[in-house]
C-alpha positions in Angstrom: -82.2 -122.4 -44.6 -79.9 -124.0 -42.5 -77.7 -126.0 -44.1 -76.0 -129.6 -42.8 -73.3 -131.4 -44.3 -74.9 -133.2 -46.5 -76.5 -130.2 -48.1 -73.0 -128.8 -48.1 -71.7 -131.5 -49.6 -73.8 -131.8 -52.1 -74.0 -128.2 -53.0 -69.9 -128.1 -53.4 -69.7 -131.4 -55.9 -72.6 -129.3 -57.7 -70.7 -125.7 -57.7 -67.8 -127.3 -59.2 -69.8 -129.2 -61.7 -72.0 -126.1 -62.4 -68.7 -124.3 -62.9 -66.8 -126.5 -65.0 -70.2 -127.0 -67.8 -71.8 -124.0 -67.6 -69.3 -121.2 -66.0 -71.8 -120.4 -63.2 -70.3 -119.5 -60.1 -72.9 -119.6 -57.6 -71.9 -118.7 -53.8 -73.2 -120.4 -50.7 -73.8 -117.2 -49.1 -76.5 -116.2 -52.1 -79.8 -116.5 -50.4 -81.2 -118.1 -53.2 -77.9 -120.7 -54.2 -80.2 -123.6 -53.6 -82.9 -122.5 -56.4 -80.4 -121.4 -58.6 -78.0 -124.8 -58.6 -81.1 -126.1 -59.1 -82.6 -124.4 -62.2 -79.0 -124.8 -63.7 -79.1 -128.6 -62.8 -82.2 -129.0 -64.9 -80.7 -126.9 -67.5 -77.6 -129.5 -67.6 -76.6 -131.7 -70.3 -75.2 -134.2 -67.9 -77.4 -136.9 -66.4 -75.1 -136.9 -63.4 -75.3 -133.1 -62.8 -79.5 -133.5 -62.9 -79.1 -136.2 -60.8 -77.2 -134.6 -58.2 -79.7 -131.7 -58.7 -82.4 -133.8 -57.7 -80.8 -135.1 -54.2 -80.4 -131.3 -53.4 -83.7 -131.0 -53.8 -84.6 -134.0 -51.3 -81.9 -132.9 -49.1 -83.2 -129.2 -48.7 -86.8 -129.7 -49.1 -86.9 -127.2 -52.2 -89.1 -127.8 -55.1 -89.2 -125.7 -58.6 -92.5 -124.9 -60.0 -92.7 -127.3 -63.5 -93.0 -124.9 -66.3 -95.6 -126.5 -68.7 -95.4 -125.5 -72.0 -97.9 -124.5 -74.3 -98.5 -125.6 -77.7 -96.8 -122.9 -80.3 -96.4 -122.9 -83.9 -93.2 -121.9 -85.2 -93.3 -120.0 -88.8 -91.9 -121.3 -92.0 -90.2 -119.7 -95.1 -92.9 -120.0 -96.7 -95.2 -118.4 -94.8 -97.2 -121.4 -93.4 -97.0 -122.1 -89.7 -96.2 -125.9 -88.3 -97.0 -126.9 -84.9 -94.1 -127.6 -82.7 -95.6 -128.8 -79.1 -95.7 -131.9 -77.7 -97.3 -135.0 -79.8 -100.1 -136.6 -78.2 -101.5 -139.7 -79.3 
């Protein structure tokens, strides 16, 4: 992938934020640097970081596949199972 100034500026800002928030050190030379940054942005607790990740995705054209979570059941102390998946109504 070829980086232009807009992509590099966005990556620089994200790199700084991810280092502060998650102690991640992603190098631009890494072949999967954009993908790593996007995954880290999805996991971020900060809305501004997630928005920067969306901007990087738009600028770079890299889209992460959406993960569909299957409903799951969690066992309780009494041995019963409780549904913990998404609620649909």
